N, C-alpha and C positions, 0 to 999 in steps of 0.2 A: 771475849768481850765481857765487861763488867755489867752486871744486872743488879737492880735494886727493887725492893717492894715499896709500893706507894698505895695510899688510900685515895680513891677518886672523890673529888668534891662535887663534880658535875658529870653529866652524861657525856661521854666522848664516843662518837661513832667508831666502831671497829675495835674499841678497847674495853668499854664497860660502862656501867651506870654508877651514880653516886653511891658511896659506901662499899664499893667493891675493892677488895684487896688484890692488886694486880702486880705482875712482875714486868718491868720495862727496862730498857737500857739506861744505865746510870746517867749518861749525857742528856738523854731525852727528859728524864726526870729533873735533873739539876738545872738545865738550861731553858726548858720550856714549861713543863707541867707545874712545877713548884713556883717559879716566879710569876706565872700568869694566874695563880690561885686555883688552878684546875685540880691540883692534888696536894696531899700532905705526905711527909715522910711517915713510914709505918713504924712509929715509935710507940711505946706503951702509953705515953700521954695522949698521943693523937688517936689511938684506938678507942678512946672514950667518946670521941666525936661520932663514931660509927652509928650509935643508936639514934642520934639526932638526924644524921644523914639518911638512915633507913626510914625514919618517919617521913622525911621530906620526899624521899623516893616513892613511898607508898601513896602519898597524896598526889604526886605528879602522875603516877601510873593510873590512879583512879580517875583523875581529871581527863587524861588522854582517852581512856576507855569510854567514859561518858560522852566525850566529844565525838568519837568515832561512831558510837551508837546513834547520836543525833544526825550525823552525816548519812548513815545507812538509812535512817527513817526518811530523810529528805530524798534520797536516791530512789527509794521505793515508790514515791509519789510522782516520779518523772518518767515520761516516755519520750525518748529522743527521736526526732524525725530528721534523717539524713538523706542526701541525694547523691546519686552516682550519675555521671554523664555517660551516654552511650552514643556510638556512631550510627551510620546509616544501616549497617547490617546487624545492629544490636550488640556489637562488641563494646564492652565496658572499658572506659578509660580510667585507670587508677583503681584505688580500693579504699575502703574505710579502715583506718588504722586506730590503734588505741590512743594515739595523739589527738586525732580528730574527735574521738568520743570524749576524751578529757576536756577538750576545748568547748565542745557542745555543752557538757555539764557545767563548765565555768560560766557560759552564757546564761545558764539557768540559775546561777548563784551557788553552785556546789563546786568547790575547789578540791580536786583529788590529784594525786600523783599518777601519771599515765602508767607507771610500772605496776601499780596495784591491779590494773585490769588484766585479767587472765584470758586474753584473746589468743586462741590457738593459731589462727592465721588471719590475715586481713580479709574483710568482707568484700566479696566481688559480685554478689548476686542480690537481687531485691528480696525483701521478706522481713519477717520479724525474728529478732535474735534476743537471747538472754545471756548477758555476759557477766560472770562473777567478778567482783572487785574485792580483793583481800585487803581490807583497810587496816586490820589489826589481827594478831593471832587468834583472837576470840570473836572478831566481827567480820562477816562477809556480807556484802550487799550485792543484789542482782540489778544490773543496769539493763533496762529494756530499750532496745533500739529497733526502729522501723527504717529499713533502707528502701528508697524508691529509686528506680532507674528511670531517668528522663532522657528524651531524645531518641528513644527506641523506634525502629521502623515498624509500621503496622504489619500484622501477620501476613496479609495478602501480598504486600510488596516484598517481604522477606522470602516468600515462597517463589516469586517470579525470578529473583536474583540468583 
């Protein structure tokens, strides 16, 4: 299969960022990347654009880092209150997952991807939890969650059963 080298003009997931020199299949470059303006052929003339693209990339990465630091600061000031339903004998129905935590954060005005939450396993018990959220390679926020179990049977009824 024929391959060719191209200079990326924009960030492409799974391929690279702007100003990266990457090797791709010739058809992908010829039929998609170059016509869409996502990449340039890696000729000597086009290599001059690399400095401009590197400057643009550095500005974008600095803006992303600043944005993630702001989000981490907002998360630090929030404590989520989530509820779990329990049956007559105190058996919990369901669990708190990273999707529910991300939705609760969104209700508080902080949008994050649920995959950034490093929840080892779903929360099935009441209590306080601190869940790390890896927002950026350099920024990790701690999400504080309080889980309350509702509908639990009183202790004296649970002992009789």
